[in-house]
C-alpha positions as CSV (number, residue, x, y, z in Angstrom):
1,M,-0.1,-0.1,-0.1
2,Y,2.9,2.3,0.9
3,S,4.5,1.4,-2.3
4,V,1.5,2.4,-4.4
5,L,0.8,5.8,-2.4
6,C,4.8,6.7,-3.2
7,L,4.2,6.1,-6.9
8,V,1.3,8.3,-7.2
9,S,2.6,10.6,-5.2
10,C,5.7,10.8,-7.2
11,F,3.9,11.0,-10.5
12,I,1.6,13.8,-9.7
13,S,5.0,15.8,-8.4
14,S,6.5,15.3,-11.8
15,L,3.5,16.6,-13.8
16,N,4.3,20.1,-15.0
17,G,6.7,21.1,-12.4
18,M,4.2,20.5,-9.6
19,S,5.5,20.5,-6.0
20,L,3.5,18.5,-3.4
21,G,4.4,20.8,-0.3
22,N,2.1,22.2,1.8
23,N,0.8,24.8,-1.0
24,L,-0.1,22.9,-4.1
25,E,1.5,24.6,-7.3
26,I,-0.8,24.9,-10.2
27,P,1.0,26.0,-13.5
28,D,-0.2,28.6,-15.7
29,I,-2.4,27.2,-18.2
30,N,-1.9,29.2,-22.1
31,M,-4.3,27.7,-24.9
32,E,-5.7,29.1,-28.2
33,I,-9.5,29.9,-28.6
34,R,-11.5,30.7,-31.1
35,T,-11.8,34.0,-32.6
36,E,-15.5,33.7,-32.5
37,A,-15.9,33.0,-29.1
38,R,-17.8,35.3,-26.6
39,A,-15.0,35.6,-24.4
40,A,-12.5,36.7,-27.4
41,Q,-14.9,38.9,-28.8
42,Q,-15.6,40.6,-25.0
43,A,-11.5,41.0,-24.4
44,A,-11.3,43.0,-28.2
45,S,-13.9,45.1,-27.2
46,V,-12.2,46.2,-24.4
47,A,-9.0,46.7,-26.5
48,I,-11.0,49.0,-28.8
49,H,-12.1,50.8,-25.6
50,Y,-8.6,51.3,-24.6
51,L,-7.8,52.6,-27.9
52,N,-10.6,55.0,-28.7
53,Y,-9.8,56.7,-25.6
54,H,-5.8,56.8,-25.8
55,H,-5.5,57.5,-29.6
56,G,-9.3,58.4,-30.8
57,S,-10.3,61.7,-31.6
58,P,-13.6,63.4,-33.1
59,H,-12.4,62.5,-36.6
60,N,-10.8,59.4,-35.6
61,V,-12.8,56.4,-34.2
62,F,-11.7,52.9,-34.6
63,Q,-14.0,50.0,-34.7
64,L,-13.0,46.2,-34.4
65,H,-12.3,44.8,-38.1
66,Q,-11.6,41.2,-37.4
67,L,-9.7,39.7,-34.6
68,K,-7.3,37.0,-36.4
69,K,-6.1,35.4,-33.3
70,A,-6.9,34.9,-29.7
71,S,-5.3,33.2,-26.4
72,L,-6.3,33.0,-23.2
73,E,-3.7,32.5,-20.3
74,I,-5.1,31.3,-17.2
75,M,-3.0,32.8,-14.2
76,V,-3.7,31.3,-11.0
77,N,-4.3,34.1,-8.1
78,E,-4.1,36.6,-11.1
79,G,-6.9,36.2,-13.7
80,H,-7.2,35.7,-17.1
81,K,-5.1,37.1,-19.5
82,Y,-6.1,37.1,-23.1
83,H,-3.3,37.6,-25.8
84,L,-4.9,39.4,-29.3
85,K,-4.3,40.0,-32.8
86,F,-6.8,42.1,-34.6
87,E,-7.4,44.4,-37.2
88,V,-9.4,47.8,-37.0
89,E,-11.1,50.0,-39.1
90,N,-11.9,54.0,-38.7
91,G,-15.5,55.4,-39.4
92,R,-14.0,57.2,-42.4
93,S,-13.1,54.1,-44.5
94,S,-14.0,50.6,-43.9
95,N,-11.6,49.5,-46.5
96,V,-8.4,50.9,-44.6
97,T,-7.6,48.7,-41.6
98,K,-4.5,48.7,-39.1
99,F,-3.2,46.0,-37.3
100,C,-2.9,45.6,-33.6
101,T,-2.1,43.3,-30.6
102,A,-3.4,43.6,-27.0
103,K,-3.1,41.8,-23.7
104,V,-6.2,42.2,-21.6
105,L,-6.3,41.1,-18.2
106,F,-9.5,40.6,-16.0
107,Y,-9.1,40.2,-12.4
108,N,-12.1,40.4,-9.8
109,K,-13.6,43.8,-10.3
110,S,-10.3,45.8,-11.2
111,V,-10.3,47.8,-14.1
112,P,-8.9,45.5,-16.9
113,D,-5.3,45.9,-17.4
114,T,-4.7,46.8,-21.0
115,V,-1.5,46.8,-22.7
116,L,-1.8,47.8,-26.5
117,K,0.6,48.3,-29.9
118,C,-0.9,49.2,-33.4
119,N,0.9,49.8,-36.6
120,F,-0.6,53.5,-37.0
121,K,0.2,56.9,-35.9
122,D,-2.1,59.3,-34.5
123,S,-1.5,62.0,-37.2
124,D,-4.6,60.5,-38.9
125,G,-7.5,63.1,-39.2
126,F,-5.6,66.0,-37.1
127,K,-6.0,68.3,-39.9
128,K,-9.7,67.8,-39.4
129,D,-9.8,67.1,-35.6
130,Y,-7.8,71.1,-35.5
131,E,-10.1,72.6,-37.9
132,F,-13.4,71.4,-35.5
133,Y,-11.5,73.0,-32.5
134,L,-10.9,76.2,-34.5
135,N,-14.6,76.4,-35.2
136,L,-15.4,75.8,-31.8
137,R,-13.0,78.3,-30.4
138,K,-14.2,81.2,-32.5
139,R,-17.9,80.5,-31.9
140,M,-19.9,83.0,-29.7
141,D,-23.0,80.8,-29.3
142,P,-22.0,78.0,-27.4
143,V,-23.4,74.5,-29.4
144,V,-26.4,72.7,-27.7
145,G,-27.9,69.2,-29.1
146,Y,-30.2,66.7,-27.9
147,Y,-30.6,62.9,-28.7
148,I,-27.4,62.3,-31.0
149,P,-28.6,60.3,-32.9
150,D,-32.2,60.6,-33.3
151,S,-35.0,57.9,-33.2
152,F,-34.2,56.9,-36.8
153,G,-30.6,56.3,-36.4
154,F,-29.9,59.8,-38.1
155,I,-26.4,61.8,-37.2
156,A,-26.3,65.1,-39.0
157,P,-22.7,65.8,-40.6
158,E,-22.3,68.9,-38.6
159,T,-22.9,66.9,-35.0
160,R,-20.8,64.0,-36.0
161,P,-17.1,64.9,-34.5
162,I,-19.4,66.0,-31.3
163,W,-21.0,62.6,-31.1
164,Q,-17.5,61.0,-32.1
165,L,-15.8,62.8,-29.2
166,A,-18.4,61.8,-27.0
167,I,-17.3,58.1,-28.1
168,V,-13.8,58.4,-27.5
169,T,-14.6,60.1,-23.7
170,A,-17.0,57.3,-23.0
171,S,-15.0,54.6,-24.1
172,Y,-12.7,55.5,-20.7
173,I,-16.1,54.6,-18.9
174,M,-16.5,51.8,-20.8
175,W,-13.0,50.3,-20.6
176,Q,-13.4,51.0,-17.0
177,K,-16.6,49.1,-16.3
178,S,-16.0,46.1,-18.7
179,T,-15.5,42.6,-17.2
180,E,-15.0,39.4,-18.2
181,V,-18.8,39.3,-18.8
182,M,-20.0,42.5,-19.0
183,K,-19.9,44.5,-22.4
184,Y,-20.6,48.1,-23.0
185,N,-21.5,50.3,-26.1
186,M,-22.7,53.7,-26.4
187,V,-26.2,54.3,-28.0
188,Q,-27.0,58.0,-27.7
189,I,-25.8,61.6,-26.5
190,Q,-29.1,62.6,-24.7
191,E,-28.0,66.1,-24.1
192,V,-24.7,68.1,-25.1
193,H,-23.8,71.4,-24.0
194,Q,-20.5,73.4,-25.0
195,Q,-19.1,75.4,-22.0
196,I,-17.3,78.7,-23.4
197,R,-13.9,78.9,-22.1
198,T,-10.8,81.3,-22.4
199,D,-8.2,78.7,-22.0
200,A,-6.9,76.3,-24.9
201,F,-9.3,73.6,-24.0
202,I,-12.6,73.5,-25.4
203,Q,-15.3,71.9,-23.0
204,F,-18.6,70.2,-23.1
205,T,-21.0,68.5,-20.7
206,Y,-22.8,65.6,-21.8
207,I,-25.4,63.3,-20.9
208,V,-25.0,59.9,-22.8
209,L,-26.6,56.4,-22.8
210,L,-24.6,53.1,-22.6
211,H,-25.9,49.6,-23.4
212,E,-25.0,47.1,-21.1
213,I,-24.7,43.4,-22.3
214,P,-25.6,40.7,-21.8
215,S,-27.9,42.5,-19.3
216,Q,-29.6,44.5,-22.2
217,E,-29.9,47.6,-19.9
218,I,-29.4,51.3,-20.9
219,I,-27.2,53.3,-18.3
220,T,-27.4,56.9,-17.9
221,C,-23.7,58.8,-17.4
222,N,-22.9,62.3,-17.1
223,M,-19.6,63.4,-18.9
224,W,-17.8,66.5,-18.0
225,V,-15.1,67.1,-21.0
226,M,-12.2,69.3,-21.6
227,W,-10.3,68.4,-25.0
228,Q,-7.7,70.1,-27.4
229,P,-5.9,68.2,-30.7
230,K,-3.8,65.6,-30.1
231,Q,-4.2,65.4,-26.2
232,L,-6.3,62.9,-24.4
233,P,-9.8,64.3,-23.4
234,N,-9.5,64.9,-19.8
235,V,-13.1,63.9,-18.2
236,K,-14.9,63.5,-15.2
237,Y,-18.1,61.4,-15.1
238,T,-20.9,60.0,-12.7
239,C,-23.1,56.9,-13.9
240,L,-26.1,55.7,-12.3
241,P,-26.0,52.2,-11.6
242,S,-27.6,49.4,-13.3
243,A,-29.9,46.9,-12.0
244,T,-27.0,44.2,-12.3
245,E,-24.7,46.1,-10.4
246,S,-26.9,47.0,-7.7
247,F,-27.7,43.4,-7.0
248,Y,-24.2,42.6,-7.0
249,E,-23.4,45.6,-4.6
250,E,-26.2,44.4,-2.5
251,S,-25.1,40.9,-2.1
252,E,-21.7,41.5,-1.4
253,F,-22.6,44.2,1.4
254,E,-25.8,43.0,2.7
255,G,-27.3,44.8,5.6
256,T,-25.3,48.1,4.4
257,E,-28.1,50.9,3.6
258,G,-28.2,52.5,0.5
259,M,-25.6,50.5,-1.4
260,G,-27.3,49.4,-4.2
261,S,-28.1,53.3,-5.0
262,Q,-24.9,54.4,-5.3
263,R,-23.7,56.4,-8.4
264,T,-20.1,55.1,-10.0
265,E,-17.7,57.7,-10.5
266,G,-14.5,58.5,-11.8
267,S,-12.1,60.6,-13.6
268,A,-9.2,60.4,-16.2
269,L,-7.7,63.9,-15.7
270,Q,-4.6,64.8,-18.1
271,S,-2.2,67.7,-17.2
272,P,-3.3,71.1,-18.6
């Protein structure tokens, strides 16, 4: 009997470098997954949000063109890390694609840890961005808008840069809120108001609607945005919690009053 136990113990301890001490060391696992798998597409959406906030602009918003390769690294006590290779397109032309690689790590309720590399320069669309910026700086009457797009999905050409600046800014929120199972898209600007400034920034206040998947809930967020060309937007935001977020908060903090109705807040402030 002792010989059998010894044989089993020695065999298990030799698998993948495992040791049978007080703490069993489990090796990390890395495996390729189908690019159409929901988990792979979810990780890609997080990378796109990160890309849009850090490299997007009013005339340069990116979309996923094709996810070419995906692998999952299961990191014990750390989380799930997705390694991605994909092509993106911008809103100006679906025929022009750029190549990117990304690593997205999901760990508990933390913001997804994202590392991104792409083979393009941020100069794309700068001329139009600068014209848009100068026109707004010259305005005596501030921009005001409602329901962009409208109920028919229409966006007037003159409001499209304002819509796309909202996407770039909301991408920061969506990146922060995303999890391995929760995905977000911005679906509408309910209100936008320009604030006239005397410094180099242009400023908007937005009320936007985010679509949460798979819960299918619509989340309302207020955003305060300062922007100038070739810089990341400065953004502060508050969002009303979805029923899903409220449920998890109430479950986790059972007996704590008001926890299910708290707003989520955040900011991404860059040095002026």
